C-alpha positions in Angstrom: 136.8 75.3 156.1 136.5 76.7 152.4 136.7 73.1 151.2 133.5 72.1 153.0 131.3 74.7 151.9 132.4 74.4 148.3 131.6 70.5 148.6 128.0 71.3 150.3 127.2 73.9 147.2 128.2 71.1 144.7 126.3 68.7 146.9 123.2 71.0 146.8 123.8 71.7 142.9 123.6 68.3 142.8 121.0 67.5 144.2 119.0 69.9 142.5 120.0 69.1 139.3 118.7 65.4 140.4 115.5 67.0 141.5 114.6 68.3 138.4 115.6 65.3 136.5 113.3 63.0 138.2 110.4 64.2 136.8 107.9 62.3 134.0 109.7 63.9 131.4 113.5 63.3 132.7 115.9 61.9 131.0 114.8 63.0 127.8 118.2 60.9 126.2 117.2 57.8 128.6 113.7 57.1 128.2 113.1 54.8 131.2 115.9 56.0 133.3 115.3 58.6 136.4 118.3 60.5 138.0 118.9 61.0 141.4 122.1 61.7 144.3 122.6 59.2 146.9 123.6 60.1 150.8 127.4 61.3 149.9 126.3 63.3 147.3 126.9 60.8 144.3 124.8 61.1 141.2 123.1 57.6 140.4 121.0 56.2 137.0 117.7 53.8 137.8 115.9 52.2 135.4 112.1 52.5 135.4 110.1 49.6 135.3 108.5 49.2 132.1 105.2 48.0 134.2 105.4 51.3 135.6 106.0 53.1 132.9 102.8 51.6 131.3 101.0 52.0 134.0 102.1 55.3 134.3 101.5 56.3 130.4 98.3 54.6 130.2 97.0 56.4 133.5 98.1 59.5 132.0 96.4 58.6 128.4 92.8 57.5 130.0 93.5 61.0 131.6 94.4 63.2 129.0 91.3 61.0 126.9 88.4 61.4 129.7 90.1 65.2 129.8 89.2 65.5 125.9 85.9 63.4 125.8 84.4 65.7 128.6 85.7 69.0 126.6 84.3 67.4 123.6 81.0 67.0 125.6 81.1 70.0 126.9 81.3 71.9 123.5 79.1 69.5 121.8 76.3 70.9 124.7 77.1 74.1 124.8 76.9 73.9 120.6 73.5 72.4 121.0 72.4 75.3 123.7 72.9 77.7 121.4 71.4 76.5 118.8 68.6 75.9 121.0 68.7 79.8 121.6 69.3 80.8 118.4 67.3 78.6 115.9 63.3 78.9 117.5 60.5 80.7 115.8 61.1 83.6 118.3 64.5 83.9 116.2 63.3 83.2 112.8 59.6 84.1 112.4 57.8 83.2 109.3 59.4 85.8 106.7 56.2 86.8 105.0 54.6 88.0 108.4 57.9 89.7 109.0 58.0 91.6 106.3 54.0 92.1 106.7 55.6 94.2 110.1 58.2 96.5 109.0 60.7 93.6 109.8 60.0 94.8 113.1 60.1 91.5 115.7 58.1 91.5 118.5 59.1 93.5 121.9 61.4 95.3 119.6 61.5 99.0 119.3 59.9 100.7 117.1 62.4 102.2 114.2 63.1 106.1 114.5 64.9 109.2 112.8 66.5 112.1 115.0 66.0 115.7 114.5 66.2 119.3 116.0 63.7 121.4 116.7 63.4 125.4 116.2 65.0 125.7 119.6 67.6 123.3 118.6 67.1 120.5 120.8 67.3 117.1 119.1 64.4 114.8 119.7 63.5 111.9 118.6 60.2 110.1 116.7 59.3 106.8 116.1 57.7 105.5 113.1 55.9 102.3 111.9 57.4 101.4 108.6 55.0 101.1 105.3 55.0 97.9 104.1 52.5 98.4 101.4 53.6 97.8 98.3 54.0 100.4 94.8 50.7 99.6 93.2 49.2 99.7 97.3 50.6 102.7 97.7 49.5 104.0 94.2 53.0 105.0 93.1 52.7 102.3 89.8 49.6 100.7 88.0 48.4 96.8 89.0 49.2 94.5 86.1 46.7 94.3 83.7 45.1 90.9 83.8 43.5 89.7 80.4 39.5 89.7 80.3 38.4 86.3 80.1 36.7 85.4 77.3 36.0 82.8 74.3 38.5 83.1 71.5 37.7 81.7 68.1 40.4 81.4 65.2 41.4 78.7 62.6 41.8 75.0 63.2 39.3 74.9 66.5 37.0 72.2 66.3 33.6 72.2 67.6 32.6 69.3 69.6 34.5 67.0 71.5 37.5 65.0 70.5 37.0 61.4 68.8 36.1 58.2 70.4 38.7 55.2 71.0 38.6 52.7 68.9 35.9 50.1 69.2 33.8 52.2 70.4 30.0 52.7 69.4 29.2 55.2 67.1 26.2 55.7 68.6 27.8 56.7 71.8 28.3 60.2 69.9 25.0 61.1 69.5 23.8 60.7 73.1 27.1 62.6 74.6 25.9 65.6 71.4 29.2 64.9 69.7 29.6 65.5 66.5 33.1 65.2 64.8 31.9 66.8 61.5 30.1 70.0 62.8 31.2 73.2 61.5 33.2 75.0 64.2 32.4 78.6 65.3 34.9 80.3 63.4 34.0 78.5 60.3 30.4 79.3 59.9 31.5 83.0 61.3 34.0 83.6 59.0 31.5 82.1 55.9 29.3 85.3 56.4 32.1 87.8 57.1 33.5 90.3 56.2 34.9 90.4 52.8 31.9 92.8 51.9 31.9 95.2 54.4 31.3 99.0 53.3 35.1 100.1 54.3 34.5 103.7 53.5 32.8 104.0 57.3 36.1 103.0 58.8 37.8 104.6 62.2 40.8 105.2 62.5 43.2 104.0 65.1 43.8 107.5 67.3 47.1 107.3 69.0 48.2 108.6 72.4 44.9 108.7 73.9 41.0 107.0 74.1 38.9 107.4 71.6 35.1 107.2 71.3 33.5 105.2 69.1 29.4 105.8 68.4 27.4 102.7 68.0 24.5 104.3 66.8 21.5 103.9 64.2 23.7 105.3 61.9 26.2 102.7 62.1 26.1 99.7 59.7 24.3 96.8 60.2 25.7 93.0 58.8 23.9 89.9 58.6 26.6 87.9 60.8 26.0 84.0 61.9 25.4 85.3 65.3 22.6 87.7 64.3 22.2 90.8 62.8 23.6 93.6 64.4 25.7 97.2 64.2 29.1 97.1 64.0 31.9 99.8 63.7 34.9 98.7 61.3 38.6 100.1 63.1 42.2 100.1 60.9 44.7 98.7 63.8 48.3 100.5 64.3 50.6 99.2 62.6 52.9 96.7 62.8 56.1 98.3 62.8 55.1 100.7 65.6 53.5 98.1 68.0 53.7 94.5 67.2 51.0 93.9 69.9 49.9 95.9 72.6 46.4 95.5 75.1 43.5 96.8 73.8 41.2 98.5 76.7 37.3 98.7 75.6 34.9 100.4 77.2 31.1 100.3 76.9 29.4 102.8 78.6 26.1 102.3 80.5 23.3 104.9 79.6 19.6 103.8 78.8 21.3 100.0 79.0 24.4 99.1 77.5 26.0 97.7 74.5 27.5 94.1 75.2 30.4 94.1 72.4 32.3 91.2 71.1 35.5 91.6 68.7 36.8 90.1 65.4 40.0 90.8 64.0 41.0 90.7 60.1 43.9 90.5 58.5 44.8 92.6 55.2 42.2 91.4 52.8 39.4 91.1 55.4 39.9 87.8 56.0 38.5 86.4 59.7 42.0 85.7 62.0 40.2 85.5 65.5 37.0 86.2 67.0 36.6 87.3 71.1 32.9 86.4 72.4 31.7 85.7 76.0 33.4 88.4 77.3 33.3 88.6 81.2 33.8 92.3 81.2 34.1 94.1 84.5 31.8 97.1 85.6 32.5 100.0 86.8 30.3 101.9 88.8 29.0 105.6 87.5 31.1 108.7 89.4 30.5 111.7 89.2 32.8 112.2 86.1 32.0 109.4 84.4 28.4 107.4 83.8 29.1 103.9 85.1 30.6 100.7 82.2 31.8 97.7 81.6 35.5 97.5 81.0 37.8 94.7 79.1 41.6 94.2 78.3 42.0 92.5 75.1 45.2 91.4 73.4 45.8 92.7 69.7 48.5 91.0 67.3 48.9 93.2 64.7 52.5 91.5 64.0 50.5 88.3 63.5 48.8 89.6 60.4 45.7 91.6 62.7 45.1 94.8 60.4 41.0 95.6 61.8 38.9 95.4 63.9 34.9 94.5 63.9 33.1 95.7 67.4 29.5 94.4 66.9 27.2 92.6 69.2 25.3 88.7 69.4 21.6 87.6 69.2 22.2 86.2 72.4 24.1 89.1 74.1 21.0 91.5 73.5 18.3 89.3 75.3 20.3 89.4 78.1 21.3 92.1 80.9 23.6 92.9 83.6 23.0 93.0 87.0 25.3 95.5 89.7 25.0 95.7 93.2 23.9 99.7 93.4 23.3 101.5 96.4 20.4 101.0 96.6 20.2 97.3 95.7 20.4 95.1 92.8 20.1 96.7 89.3 19.5 95.4 85.7 20.8 97.3 82.9 19.3 95.8 79.6 21.5 95.0 76.9 20.9 97.7 73.9 21.8 97.5 70.1 23.3 101.0 70.4 25.6 102.8 72.8 29.1 104.4 73.1 32.1 102.6 73.0 36.0 104.1 74.6 38.8 102.7 72.5 42.8 102.8 73.8 46.2 101.1 74.1 46.8 100.6 78.0 49.3 102.5 79.0 48.4 105.2 77.0 
């Protein structure tokens, strides 16, 4: 009786071993075979036909390949969906507009801060971010824009360029071109400024705006642009101011003096002449008359030592028209007036 039980147990163990070995991964040491136990309990090894192995591998390979392709397509579809959900105008609006909106996207709540009232209760206050620039808030001055003007200096030539080779010389006369014409700077320099009276000069005043009276006591000089009263101003030293921006104001009171400016070197030879200033008119206020304002670069480091303030005959013949609360108003140009000079930033 014991021997029968032992035999049954042994057969069961062998059968279980055979069942465990008969799967796809069986007999790793004998590829192409599977192990099984017959009805008498004997262990058998049977070769697996190659066609069956190939078909099984092909089926498994195709199944695995198809599964990988499906997984790949699924990932691609998921990524495409995520791309569509993430990169769009709603999630990525125009940056400039978003900045103007205080970086608050449509539908998002406003930023807030918490605070505690007198009774100890915590409260929440929402606010709209202030997106104005520091210039708009008045914390810093806006950058200065130089006043548009005509600049005349050595090397400038009047008239247009020379005609190309082979062109009709008479065409120059038709077009009003004269390459032999003297430049404005040369004409103006010939009439100025070595014989000017330096005793009436004004010294530059640092750190503040100072006034220049262009009144009847001002000396008169016969410039090539017409006889005009003038004032001579000594510029700051190049050691302290290599260059700077001149703020020039001409106050309107019974008319306005329209200035032109010439810069001279230490020997009173003209270096640069500035005319046709497109000055801005600033209306009068409770504390100041209206005035023309211009910003002009000055270059002591390039040899400019003196400044001559004068006006032209053609400027005297014109007028400045402004918009007042009563409508357009014409301000006549005069030979006298009051000027204010300062270095921008002072």
